[in-house]
C-alpha positions in Angstrom: -49.0 -26.3 22.8 -47.8 -24.0 25.6 -44.4 -24.3 27.1 -45.9 -25.5 30.5 -47.7 -28.3 28.7 -44.5 -29.4 27.0 -42.8 -29.6 30.5 -45.8 -31.5 31.9 -45.7 -33.9 29.0 -42.0 -34.5 29.5 -42.7 -35.5 33.1 -44.9 -38.4 31.7 -42.2 -40.0 29.5 -38.6 -41.1 29.6 -37.8 -41.1 25.9 -38.4 -38.1 23.6 -39.9 -39.1 20.2 -40.9 -36.6 17.7 -43.3 -37.5 14.9 -43.5 -35.5 11.7 -46.8 -34.8 9.9 -46.1 -37.5 7.3 -45.9 -40.1 10.1 -42.1 -40.6 10.1 -40.0 -39.8 13.1 -37.2 -37.4 13.5 -34.1 -39.5 14.1 -33.6 -40.3 17.8 -30.1 -38.8 17.9 -31.6 -35.3 17.4 -30.2 -32.3 19.3 -32.1 -29.2 20.6 -29.7 -26.6 19.4 -31.7 -23.5 20.4 -34.6 -22.6 22.7 -35.6 -19.0 22.5 -38.4 -16.5 22.2 -39.3 -15.1 18.8 -41.1 -11.8 18.6 -42.6 -10.8 15.3 -43.9 -7.3 14.7 -45.7 -6.8 11.4 -48.5 -5.1 9.5 -51.1 -7.2 7.9 -52.5 -6.6 4.4 -55.3 -4.5 5.9 -52.8 -2.1 7.5 -53.2 -3.3 11.1 -50.0 -3.5 13.2 -49.7 -6.8 14.9 -47.4 -8.6 17.4 -46.8 -12.3 17.8 -44.5 -14.2 20.2 -43.6 -17.9 20.3 -41.1 -20.1 22.0 -38.9 -21.7 19.4 -37.2 -25.1 19.7 -34.6 -25.7 16.9 -33.8 -29.3 16.3 -30.8 -30.7 14.4 -29.4 -34.1 13.6 -25.8 -35.0 12.9 -23.7 -38.2 12.7 -23.5 -38.9 16.4 -26.0 -41.7 16.2 -25.6 -42.8 19.8 -26.8 -39.4 21.1 -30.1 -39.5 23.0 -31.8 -36.6 24.7 -33.8 -37.9 27.6 -37.1 -36.3 28.6 -35.6 -35.3 32.0 -32.6 -33.6 30.3 -34.8 -31.7 27.8 -37.0 -30.5 30.7 -33.9 -29.2 32.5 -32.8 -27.4 29.3 -36.2 -25.8 29.1 -36.2 -24.7 32.7 -32.7 -23.2 32.3 -34.0 -21.3 29.3 -37.0 -20.1 31.2 -34.7 -18.7 34.0 -32.0 -17.2 31.9 -34.3 -15.8 29.1 -37.3 -15.0 31.4 -39.5 -17.0 29.0 -43.3 -16.7 29.3 -45.7 -19.6 28.9 -46.2 -19.1 25.2 -47.0 -21.5 22.3 -44.1 -23.6 21.2 -42.9 -23.7 17.5 -40.5 -26.3 16.4 -38.0 -25.6 13.6 -36.5 -28.6 11.9 -34.7 -29.1 8.7 -35.8 -32.0 6.5 -35.4 -31.2 2.8 -35.8 -27.5 3.8 -36.3 -25.7 7.1 -39.8 -26.2 8.3 -41.7 -24.6 11.2 -44.2 -26.8 13.0 -46.7 -26.6 15.8 -46.4 -29.1 18.6 -48.9 -31.5 20.2 -48.6 -34.6 22.4 -50.5 -37.9 22.1 -49.5 -39.4 25.5 -46.3 -41.0 24.3 -45.0 -39.0 21.3 -44.6 -35.3 20.5 -46.4 -34.6 17.2 -45.0 -31.9 14.9 -48.1 -30.3 13.3 -48.4 -28.4 10.1 -48.8 -24.7 10.3 -50.9 -22.7 7.8 -50.8 -19.2 6.5 -54.0 -17.2 6.5 -55.1 -13.7 5.8 -55.5 -11.8 9.0 -57.5 -8.9 7.5 -60.1 -10.7 5.4 -62.6 -7.9 6.1 -60.2 -5.3 4.7 -58.4 -6.8 1.8 -61.2 -7.3 -0.7 -61.4 -11.1 -0.7 -65.0 -12.2 -0.5 -65.7 -14.2 2.7 -67.7 -16.7 0.6 -67.1 -17.9 -2.9 -69.5 -16.0 -5.2 -72.1 -18.4 -6.7 -72.9 -17.7 -10.3 -75.5 -19.6 -12.4 -73.9 -20.7 -15.6 -77.2 -20.2 -17.4 -77.2 -16.6 -16.5 -73.9 -16.0 -18.2 -74.2 -14.5 -21.7 -71.5 -15.4 -24.3 -69.3 -12.7 -25.5 -69.2 -12.5 -29.3 -67.1 -9.5 -29.9 -63.4 -9.8 -29.7 -63.4 -13.6 -29.4 -62.8 -16.4 -31.8 -65.7 -18.5 -33.2 -65.4 -22.2 -34.1 -64.1 -22.6 -37.6 -62.6 -19.1 -37.8 -58.9 -19.0 -38.5 -58.0 -16.4 -35.9 -56.5 -18.8 -33.4 
């Protein structure tokens, strides 16, 4: 979800609710402790230099159970961040600590923001030696190896 879409979605609601991939909700007294741009420069396993940039929202909860961040307030924090940090309209990544720190994508279902799972993937499948399709082998075509292996009834194992 792009930053502009987050702002548009916030205009449609009053209360910000964030749903984790397991269906539970982040406690409503969460704080947005950081909004920033993350730039990642790296080389993939095929040797290609790559750049990725995302907008990061870091969420945190504490013991201030009465705290509530309204949609209007969150939108104003985003707009301040855009002005001060010259943020572009990039995809938003959410960082939240449950049992460990997780990074999530973001979606909106019309009333709740949905934290979506992110997956790793090989970016250089054509260069790293992994077959694009699983190699199919007929079991009948395989010949048993007799040298160097144990046979039933032998005491080698």
